[in-house]
Backbone bond lengths (Angstrom), bond angles and torsions (degrees), N, CA, C in turn:
res aa  C-N    CA-C-N  psi(-1)  N-CA   C-N-CA  omega(-1)  CA-C   N-CA-C  phi
1 X - - - 1.458 - - 1.522 110.18 -
2 X 1.278 116.47 153.66 1.450 121.95 173.05 1.519 109.52 -94.57
3 X 1.323 116.34 148.42 1.460 121.12 -176.26 1.518 111.28 -135.64
4 X 1.336 118.13 132.61 1.468 120.18 169.26 1.532 108.00 -85.81
5 X 1.342 116.33 120.98 1.468 119.13 -177.18 1.520 110.63 -134.36
6 X 1.327 113.76 166.14 1.465 120.46 168.84 1.514 107.66 -135.33
7 X 1.339 114.93 150.58 1.460 122.03 178.63 1.520 107.03 -119.37
8 X 1.333 114.79 130.05 1.461 120.95 179.96 1.527 109.30 -124.95
9 X 1.327 116.01 149.34 1.463 122.52 179.17 1.519 108.07 -126.00
10 X 1.343 115.92 140.91 1.456 120.24 178.75 1.510 112.20 -140.86
11 X 1.310 116.00 147.05 1.461 121.66 175.39 1.527 109.35 -77.36
12 X 1.333 116.49 -36.57 1.462 121.68 173.69 1.523 107.32 -118.37
13 X 1.307 116.50 160.98 1.461 121.26 -173.81 1.528 113.49 -78.29
14 X 1.318 118.41 15.57 1.459 121.21 -179.66 1.518 112.85 -123.90
15 X 1.313 117.85 -12.36 1.456 121.71 -175.77 1.527 109.35 -131.53
16 X 1.347 116.39 112.24 1.455 121.66 -176.13 1.520 110.84 -119.53
17 X 1.331 115.77 150.87 1.469 122.39 173.56 1.515 108.09 -121.49
18 X 1.327 116.78 135.09 1.455 121.26 179.44 1.529 109.49 -70.96
19 X 1.347 116.35 130.35 1.461 121.00 178.43 1.528 112.15 -114.36
20 X 1.342 117.42 -16.25 1.462 120.74 179.10 1.527 108.79 -161.93
21 X 1.321 116.22 142.30 1.467 120.56 170.37 1.518 107.79 -149.21
22 X 1.312 115.81 151.95 1.456 121.00 -180.00 1.516 110.60 163.74
23 X 1.320 115.43 -170.57 1.459 121.68 179.94 1.520 110.00 -107.09
24 X 1.328 115.83 127.71 1.454 120.30 174.46 1.520 108.05 -83.61
25 X 1.307 116.42 132.68 1.462 121.51 -178.86 1.521 110.47 -67.42
26 X 1.305 114.72 155.85 1.451 121.09 176.23 1.524 108.41 -80.51
27 X 1.347 116.27 112.04 1.469 120.43 176.40 1.513 109.65 -153.73
28 X 1.332 116.22 172.01 1.457 121.32 -178.43 1.518 113.04 -92.44
29 X 1.330 117.98 -5.78 1.455 120.62 -175.00 1.508 112.91 -102.06
30 X 1.309 113.73 -162.08 1.451 121.70 179.62 1.519 109.95 -92.98
31 X 1.315 115.90 155.05 1.458 122.03 177.20 1.517 108.62 -106.21
32 X 1.300 116.65 134.17 1.460 121.41 174.53 1.517 106.98 -110.01
33 X 1.323 116.60 120.71 1.464 121.99 -177.48 1.522 108.07 -119.22
34 X 1.305 116.54 123.28 1.467 121.15 178.91 1.528 108.92 -109.19
35 X 1.328 116.25 140.69 1.461 121.05 174.63 1.517 108.32 -144.29
36 X 1.311 116.48 166.29 1.465 121.97 -176.17 1.522 111.19 -61.00
37 X 1.329 115.30 151.72 1.448 121.07 179.09 1.518 110.02 -54.83
38 X 1.325 114.85 131.16 1.450 121.52 -176.36 1.518 109.07 -140.19
39 X 1.316 117.63 131.82 1.463 120.79 176.21 1.513 108.94 -80.48
40 X 1.322 117.15 137.98 1.451 120.44 177.61 1.506 111.27 175.06
41 X 1.311 114.40 166.70 1.452 121.69 178.16 1.521 111.41 -114.30
42 X 1.336 117.17 -27.02 1.452 122.44 -175.58 1.519 110.31 -117.72
43 X 1.332 116.03 143.72 1.459 122.35 176.36 1.524 107.18 -125.96
44 X 1.336 115.85 132.87 1.465 121.13 179.09 1.525 108.44 -123.71
45 X 1.330 116.50 128.06 1.463 122.88 176.42 1.523 106.78 -112.90
46 X 1.346 116.64 124.73 1.467 121.28 -177.00 1.517 110.53 -129.06
47 X 1.321 116.18 141.77 1.457 120.58 171.76 1.526 107.03 -84.00
48 X 1.327 116.79 133.57 1.470 120.41 -172.69 1.525 113.63 -106.77
49 X 1.315 118.54 1.86 1.466 121.91 -179.87 1.515 109.57 -170.64
50 X 1.318 116.63 -169.11 1.456 121.23 -179.73 1.519 110.71 -72.88
51 X 1.339 116.59 148.24 1.460 119.77 176.16 1.530 109.54 -75.48
52 X 1.332 116.59 178.33 1.462 120.10 -175.18 1.524 113.30 -66.98
53 X 1.327 117.64 -13.85 1.467 121.21 173.95 1.528 111.78 -90.87
54 X 1.339 117.11 0.70 1.453 121.08 179.77 1.517 114.39 82.48
55 X 1.321 117.53 15.81 1.458 121.65 -179.93 1.529 110.60 -106.05
56 X 1.324 115.25 159.47 1.463 121.93 -178.47 1.531 110.68 -103.77
57 X 1.356 117.32 54.86 1.456 120.82 177.10 1.521 109.91 -152.44
58 X 1.340 114.91 153.79 1.456 121.03 172.89 1.519 109.30 -157.66
59 X 1.323 116.75 166.29 1.462 122.09 -178.12 1.514 110.03 -125.71
60 X 1.311 115.47 142.31 1.459 121.67 172.33 1.520 105.74 -116.16
61 X 1.328 116.69 119.45 1.457 120.77 -179.96 1.520 111.92 -87.94
62 X 1.310 116.62 -36.09 1.456 119.86 -177.79 1.516 109.34 -160.88
63 X 1.319 116.08 142.97 1.458 122.09 174.46 1.518 106.83 -129.74
64 X 1.308 116.52 131.49 1.458 120.67 175.69 1.514 107.40 -127.42
65 X 1.318 116.45 124.28 1.460 122.60 179.23 1.522 107.29 -101.35
66 X 1.319 116.60 121.94 1.454 121.55 -178.19 1.512 110.54 -118.66
67 X 1.309 116.25 137.58 1.451 120.26 170.83 1.515 106.44 -86.09
68 X 1.308 116.31 128.76 1.453 120.87 -176.75 1.530 109.65 -99.31
69 X 1.321 115.47 153.13 1.461 121.03 174.53 1.526 107.63 -139.31
70 X 1.322 118.27 152.21 1.461 119.50 -178.67 1.521 111.89 -70.35
71 X 1.316 115.96 140.17 1.463 122.40 173.11 1.518 106.19 -95.55
72 X 1.315 116.65 107.53 1.464 122.15 -172.60 1.527 111.20 -59.65
73 X 1.328 117.86 -37.34 1.467 120.14 -175.43 1.523 112.81 -69.16
74 X 1.340 117.87 -32.78 1.461 119.20 -176.29 1.529 113.32 -111.34
75 X 1.343 117.83 -14.23 1.455 120.92 -178.22 1.515 113.63 77.09
76 X 1.336 119.09 7.13 1.464 120.89 179.48 1.524 109.93 -107.16
77 X 1.311 116.18 173.19 1.458 121.36 179.66 1.529 109.53 -89.92
78 X 1.337 117.15 140.20 1.455 121.19 174.63 1.521 108.53 -130.23
79 X 1.326 116.11 154.79 1.456 120.28 177.64 1.510 109.53 -75.53
80 X 1.334 116.91 144.89 1.462 120.25 179.07 1.519 111.62 -70.61
81 X 1.338 117.89 -27.45 1.459 117.85 175.51 1.534 107.61 -101.41
82 X 1.299 118.98 -154.47 1.461 120.50 -177.20 1.520 110.37 -60.53
83 X 1.309 116.30 140.80 1.455 121.20 -173.46 1.515 114.16 -67.05
84 X 1.322 118.77 -31.94 1.461 117.88 -172.02 1.522 112.60 -147.42
85 X 1.314 117.87 47.31 1.459 120.55 178.88 1.517 109.67 -82.34
86 X 1.323 116.65 124.56 1.462 122.27 176.56 1.517 107.84 -128.90
87 X 1.328 116.94 127.57 1.458 122.43 179.74 1.523 107.61 -121.10
88 X 1.319 117.62 126.57 1.461 121.78 176.78 1.521 109.12 -122.77
89 X 1.336 117.07 122.91 1.456 120.71 172.88 1.515 106.94 -80.78
90 X 1.314 117.06 132.38 1.449 120.70 -179.90 1.518 108.41 -143.39
91 X 1.316 116.22 169.45 1.457 120.77 -179.00 1.528 109.65 -58.86
92 X 1.311 116.76 121.37 1.451 121.17 176.52 1.509 115.42 90.31
93 X 1.338 118.67 -0.69 1.452 117.89 178.95 1.506 114.56 164.35
94 X 1.333 114.47 -156.19 1.457 123.15 -175.56 1.521 107.95 -130.25
95 X 1.326 116.73 135.76 1.456 121.19 173.11 1.528 107.61 -102.38
96 X 1.338 116.75 128.99 1.459 122.27 -177.51 1.523 109.02 -122.02
97 X 1.323 116.38 130.79 1.464 121.68 172.80 1.519 108.24 -127.26
98 X 1.323 116.43 126.30 1.458 121.03 -179.49 1.523 110.94 -132.46
99 X 1.323 117.46 31.95 1.456 121.24 176.95 1.516 112.77 77.27
100 X 1.319 116.02 -166.69 1.458 122.13 -174.95 1.525 114.38 -94.46
101 X 1.340 117.46 -0.66 1.458 121.44 178.61 1.527 109.02 -85.28
102 X 1.332 119.32 132.96 1.464 120.70 178.72 1.531 112.04 -55.10
103 X 1.318 115.24 144.62 1.463 122.00 -178.21 1.521 109.03 -142.61
104 X 1.331 115.74 166.07 1.463 122.23 175.93 1.528 107.36 -120.15
105 X 1.326 116.92 124.55 1.460 123.36 -176.77 1.518 109.55 -117.48
106 X 1.348 115.62 136.41 1.462 122.19 172.60 1.523 108.49 -130.61
107 X 1.333 116.57 140.99 1.456 122.24 169.89 1.523 105.68 -119.20
108 X 1.344 115.51 124.12 1.455 122.53 -170.63 1.529 109.16 -123.32
109 X 1.351 117.36 138.58 1.465 118.63 175.27 1.520 109.48 -86.43
110 X 1.321 117.15 178.51 1.462 120.59 -174.25 1.528 114.19 -71.02
111 X 1.310 117.56 -13.41 1.464 119.66 175.51 1.525 111.38 -87.10
112 X 1.330 117.33 -2.76 1.452 121.62 179.14 1.520 114.03 93.56
113 X 1.317 117.51 0.82 1.470 121.61 -179.98 1.526 110.11 -77.01
114 X 1.328 116.33 129.46 1.464 121.00 176.49 1.524 107.90 -77.46
115 X 1.327 115.78 115.31 1.458 121.08 -178.40 1.523 112.29 -89.41
116 X 1.324 115.25 -27.22 1.454 118.88 -175.25 1.521 108.75 -154.57
117 X 1.326 116.76 138.61 1.459 119.95 174.27 1.526 108.98 -145.45
118 X 1.319 114.31 148.87 1.459 121.21 -178.52 1.519 108.39 -149.47
119 X 1.307 116.79 137.26 1.451 122.64 177.71 1.523 107.19 -123.57
120 X 1.323 117.41 123.84 1.465 121.17 179.19 1.513 111.30 147.00
121 X 1.326 115.99 -164.41 1.465 121.27 178.31 1.523 108.20 -76.18
122 X 1.314 117.08 128.35 1.468 122.92 -176.85 1.526 109.31 -115.05
123 X 1.288 117.43 79.13 1.463 122.54 178.81 1.519 107.59 -111.83
124 X 1.342 117.82 110.15 1.465 123.34 -174.74 1.529 110.63 53.48
125 X 1.313 115.79 47.46 1.460 122.28 -176.99 1.523 109.33 -89.63
126 X 1.327 117.76 128.52 1.459 122.57 -176.43 1.523 110.62 -96.48
127 X 1.339 116.41 126.97 1.464 123.49 176.50 1.524 107.36 -108.96
128 X 1.335 118.04 113.70 1.467 119.82 -176.87 1.527 112.17 -77.46
129 X 1.323 116.83 107.30 1.468 122.59 174.59 1.518 106.71 -136.30
130 X 1.330 116.38 110.12 1.456 119.26 -177.42 1.519 113.31 -116.98
131 X 1.340 118.15 -10.53 1.461 120.94 179.01 1.522 109.57 -78.18
132 X 1.348 117.77 124.60 1.465 119.65 179.46 1.526 111.46 -58.98
133 X 1.331 115.53 142.74 1.454 120.58 178.54 1.510 111.97 158.52
134 X 1.326 115.28 -177.84 1.459 122.68 178.49 1.526 107.72 -104.55
135 X 1.322 115.99 130.77 1.454 122.06 -177.87 1.528 109.50 -129.53
136 X 1.309 116.01 158.53 1.459 122.75 174.75 1.523 107.10 -112.74
137 X 1.316 116.84 128.39 1.449 121.92 176.02 1.518 107.49 -110.55
138 X 1.333 116.84 125.91 1.457 122.13 179.40 1.526 108.06 -120.04
139 X 1.326 116.43 129.32 1.458 121.66 179.92 1.521 108.77 -127.17
140 X 1.322 116.85 127.31 1.471 122.61 177.10 1.519 108.17 -115.25
141 X 1.343 115.00 132.48 1.463 120.27 -178.94 1.519 109.12 -157.33
142 X 1.317 117.06 131.48 1.468 122.75 177.00 1.531 112.65 52.62
143 X 1.330 117.38 40.55 1.465 120.67 178.52 1.516 114.39 76.30
144 X 1.339 118.21 6.14 1.469 122.50 179.24 1.525 108.44 -114.27
145 X 1.324 115.64 156.54 1.458 120.27 179.38 1.521 110.04 -135.44
146 X 1.334 115.25 138.24 1.457 122.15 175.21 1.521 107.24 -125.78
147 X 1.331 116.13 133.54 1.458 122.14 176.72 1.520 108.19 -120.91
148 X 1.330 116.94 131.83 1.458 122.25 -179.86 1.524 109.63 -130.91
149 X 1.334 116.72 143.51 1.465 122.02 170.59 1.522 107.19 -86.78
150 X 1.311 116.67 134.65 1.461 122.25 179.52 1.533 107.62 -122.38
151 X 1.327 117.82 126.57 1.454 122.53 176.50 1.515 108.37 -107.79
152 X 1.332 116.60 121.94 1.454 122.07 177.89 1.525 107.20 -108.02
153 X 1.330 115.75 124.68 1.461 121.48 178.57 1.526 109.45 -118.37
154 X 1.330 116.75 168.92 1.473 120.30 177.73 1.497 111.12 -65.61
């Protein structure tokens, strides 16, 4: 479905400034929205009208806020952390996508035990974790590392 949305940023949770608004196209993938550098601590995403099916509802599965910096060699903007890490919690586990560049993934429990590891291309890669608990996911790619806390519930 397509969605009319606006994105606002605020330094405090009571005062927001709009940084982007428009219609998200109807597609099966993720949307990447870029806006000018803005100082803030809070981000609010709101639907501003009916979706393309004429209903007043929408879902956000994941939001990742990245600080961008110029890539001198190409003149384009790149993310300071991994360029395309996407994590989706789903029934029975976690789906991880980190592009076509080989990566090393670890899932660690709170005692420090490595429960799962994978080395290679991680494009829509499924990690089976069904036991409720708090886990640490560590991904290394191209000399960069990202660590995320993952909470699995019933």
